[in-house]
C-alpha positions in Angstrom: -56.5 17.2 95.1 -54.6 16.4 91.8 -55.4 19.3 89.4 -54.2 17.2 86.5 -56.7 14.5 87.3 -59.5 17.1 87.7 -58.6 18.6 84.3 -58.8 15.2 82.6 -62.2 14.6 84.2 -63.3 18.0 83.0 -62.1 17.3 79.4 -63.8 13.9 79.4 -67.0 15.6 80.5 -66.8 18.2 77.7 -66.4 15.3 75.2 -69.5 13.6 76.5 -71.3 17.0 76.7 -70.6 17.7 73.0 -72.4 14.5 72.1 -75.3 15.5 74.4 -75.4 18.9 72.7 -75.5 17.6 69.1 -78.3 15.2 70.0 -80.0 17.9 71.9 -80.0 20.1 68.8 -81.8 17.2 67.0 -84.4 17.3 69.7 -84.7 21.1 69.5 -85.1 21.1 65.7 -88.2 18.9 66.0 -89.7 20.7 68.9 -88.9 24.2 67.5 -90.8 23.5 64.3 -93.6 21.1 65.3 -93.9 21.4 69.2 -93.5 17.6 69.3 -91.5 16.2 72.3 -89.7 13.4 70.6 -88.8 10.9 73.3 -87.6 8.4 70.7 -84.5 10.5 70.0 -82.3 8.1 71.9 -83.5 5.1 69.9 -83.0 7.0 66.6 -79.4 7.7 67.8 -79.1 3.9 68.6 -80.4 3.1 65.1 -77.6 5.2 63.5 -75.0 3.3 65.4 -76.4 0.0 64.2 -76.8 1.2 60.7 -73.1 2.1 60.7 -72.3 -1.4 62.1 -74.4 -3.1 59.5 -72.7 -1.1 56.7 -69.1 -1.4 58.0 -69.1 -4.9 59.5 -71.9 -6.5 57.6 -71.4 -5.1 54.1 -67.6 -4.4 54.7 -67.9 -0.8 53.5 -65.2 1.7 54.4 -66.0 4.1 57.2 -66.3 7.1 54.9 -69.1 5.3 53.1 -70.7 3.6 56.1 -71.1 7.0 57.9 -73.3 8.6 55.2 -75.2 5.3 55.1 -76.0 5.7 58.8 -76.9 9.3 58.4 -79.2 8.6 55.5 -80.8 5.8 57.4 -81.7 8.3 60.1 -83.0 10.7 57.6 -85.2 8.0 56.0 -86.6 7.0 59.4 -87.3 10.7 60.1 -89.2 11.1 56.8 -91.3 7.9 57.3 -92.1 8.7 60.9 -93.2 12.3 60.2 -95.3 11.3 57.2 -96.7 8.1 58.6 -97.1 8.7 62.3 -96.8 12.4 63.2 -98.6 14.2 60.4 -101.8 12.1 60.9 -101.7 13.2 64.6 -101.8 16.9 63.8 -104.5 18.5 65.9 -104.4 15.8 68.5 -103.5 16.5 72.1 -99.8 16.8 72.9 -99.9 13.8 75.2 -101.2 11.6 72.3 -98.2 12.6 70.1 -95.9 12.2 73.1 -97.1 8.6 73.6 -96.6 7.9 69.9 -92.9 8.8 70.2 -92.6 6.5 73.2 -94.1 3.7 71.2 -91.8 4.5 68.3 -88.8 4.2 70.6 -89.9 0.7 71.8 -90.4 -0.4 68.1 -86.9 0.7 67.1 -85.4 -1.0 70.2 -87.2 -4.2 69.3 -86.2 -3.9 65.7 -82.5 -3.8 66.4 -82.8 -6.8 68.8 -84.5 -8.8 66.1 -81.9 -7.9 63.5 -78.6 -7.8 65.5 -79.5 -9.4 68.8 -79.4 -8.1 72.3 -75.7 -8.4 73.0 -73.5 -5.3 73.0 -71.4 -4.8 69.9 -68.2 -2.9 69.1 -68.1 -0.7 66.0 -65.2 -1.2 63.6 -62.3 1.2 64.4 -62.3 4.3 62.2 -60.8 7.0 64.3 -57.1 7.6 64.9 -55.8 5.9 68.1 -52.7 8.1 68.8 -52.9 9.5 72.4 -53.8 13.2 72.7 -52.4 15.5 75.4 -53.4 19.0 76.2 -50.4 20.1 78.1 -49.9 17.2 80.6 -53.6 16.2 80.6 -54.5 13.1 78.7 -57.6 13.0 76.5 -58.9 9.8 75.0 -58.6 10.1 71.2 -62.1 8.9 70.5 -63.5 11.5 72.9 -61.4 14.2 71.3 -62.4 13.4 67.8 -66.0 12.9 68.8 -65.9 16.4 70.4 -64.5 18.0 67.2 -67.0 16.2 65.0 -69.9 17.2 67.3 -68.8 20.9 67.2 -68.6 20.8 63.4 -72.1 19.4 63.2 -73.4 22.0 65.6 -71.7 24.8 63.6 -73.3 23.4 60.4 -76.7 23.3 62.0 -76.5 26.9 63.3 -75.2 28.1 59.9 -78.0 26.3 58.0 -80.6 27.8 60.3 -79.3 31.3 59.8 -78.4 31.4 56.1 -80.3 28.6 54.2 -83.9 29.1 52.9 -85.0 26.0 54.8 -83.6 27.3 58.0 -85.3 30.6 57.6 -88.6 28.8 56.8 -88.1 26.7 59.9 -87.6 29.7 62.1 -90.6 31.5 60.6 -92.8 28.4 61.1 -91.6 28.1 64.7 -92.4 31.8 65.4 -95.9 31.7 63.9 -97.4 29.0 61.8 -100.3 31.1 60.6 -98.0 33.9 59.5 -95.8 31.4 57.8 -98.7 30.0 55.8 -99.8 33.5 54.8 -96.4 34.3 53.2 -96.4 31.1 51.2 -94.2 28.8 53.3 -95.1 25.2 52.9 -95.5 24.4 56.6 -96.0 20.6 56.3 -92.9 20.5 54.2 -91.0 22.4 57.0 -92.3 19.8 59.5 -91.0 17.0 57.3 -87.6 18.8 56.8 -87.2 19.2 60.6 -87.7 15.5 61.2 -85.4 14.5 58.4 -82.6 16.7 59.4 -83.0 16.0 63.2 -83.0 12.3 62.7 -80.0 12.4 60.4 -78.1 14.4 63.0 -79.2 12.0 65.8 -78.1 9.0 63.7 -74.7 10.6 63.1 -74.4 11.3 66.8 -75.1 7.6 67.3 -72.1 6.6 65.3 -69.9 8.9 67.5 -71.4 7.5 70.7 -71.1 3.9 69.5 -67.4 4.5 68.5 -66.7 5.5 72.1 -68.8 3.1 74.1 -70.1 0.5 71.7 -73.7 -0.1 70.7 -76.5 -2.0 72.3 -80.3 -2.0 72.3 -80.2 -0.1 75.6 -78.5 3.0 74.0 -81.9 4.7 74.1 -81.1 5.6 77.8 -78.8 8.2 76.2 -82.0 10.0 75.4 -82.8 10.5 79.1 -79.6 12.6 79.5 -80.5 14.5 76.3 -84.0 15.2 77.8 -82.3 16.7 80.8 -80.0 18.8 78.5 -82.9 20.3 76.5 -85.0 21.0 79.6 -82.1 22.7 81.3 -81.1 24.7 78.2 -84.6 25.4 76.9 -86.7 23.2 74.6 -86.6 25.6 71.7 -83.0 26.9 72.0 -80.1 25.6 70.1 -77.7 27.7 72.2 -79.4 26.1 75.2 -78.8 22.7 73.8 -75.1 23.5 73.5 -74.7 25.1 76.9 -76.9 22.5 78.6 -75.1 19.6 76.9 -71.6 20.8 78.0 -72.9 21.5 81.5 -74.6 18.2 82.0 -71.6 16.3 80.4 -69.2 17.9 82.9 -71.5 17.4 85.9 -72.0 13.7 85.0 -68.3 13.3 84.6 -67.6 14.6 88.1 -70.6 12.9 89.7 -69.6 9.6 88.1 -66.0 10.0 89.3 -66.5 11.1 92.9 -69.9 9.6 93.7 -70.1 6.6 91.4 -71.9 6.0 88.1 -75.1 5.0 89.7 -75.5 8.6 91.2 -74.9 10.6 88.1 -78.6 10.6 87.1 -79.5 11.6 90.6 -77.3 14.7 90.3 -78.3 15.7 86.8 -82.1 15.3 87.4 -81.7 17.3 90.6 -80.2 20.1 88.5 -83.1 19.8 86.1 -85.6 20.1 88.9 -83.8 23.2 90.3 -83.7 24.9 86.9 -87.4 24.2 86.4 -88.2 25.7 89.7 -86.2 28.9 89.0 -86.6 29.2 85.2 -89.5 27.0 83.9 -88.6 27.6 80.3 -84.9 26.6 80.8 -81.8 28.8 80.8 -82.3 30.0 77.2 -85.8 28.9 76.4 -88.5 31.3 75.1 -90.8 32.6 77.8 -94.2 32.4 76.1 -97.1 34.5 77.3 -100.6 33.4 76.4 -103.6 35.8 76.6 -106.8 34.4 77.9 
């Protein structure tokens, strides 16, 4: 077996895994604060890619302006969804809110098809194209820069959660909503903040994913891999999103290379089932004990 080839597959898997991780963090931010399983995260990611395309190719804006436009579009969607769809569902059964997010994903996928059509599109080039080598191993430049960007976003999210007032309020709300209310934290505002930040992060990830593989209305399937990532890592753990994302990215890379792309979901979902059997709360998830 060619070790150089295996190294290149591994590096490509890390690049994909970083994008899974940063999107998984968006998923975790919402679940951690609100306990909502947002299955529309893949479609919000897709919308970010299309927003960048519309700004860069449609309005002919430079990439350094089109990227904030895409991120802000995700933040706006997050604010509208939380205020208009999720907040009125507070107190309803989790399955009802779960179904709302599925419907939201279908609406977003239909929206981009109406506006931009169903055909796949390529984003305007905005990353350096010079080849990158780590030793003798080749790494596609878009994958390398996508990995670096994802790591920077992850570091920013972790730092914000640890040191900003909003991050501390989010952690307090996640730990105990009643206690958070009692010390003066505006819990509904924290809910809104979590959706805004998470959707902005997902939209930014959509630009990175689109830069590597193009954009299409079927990009929402990316959310299936992200769902596996957060279940394996732990629904409420940002560390779990990082570890799970990198793990699933590498596993998919090797499964796609040696078994074929059609089998990669079989392998990753098998891993998810195995983790659920051994650690139902994920590798880094919080083990909650309820008193009856």
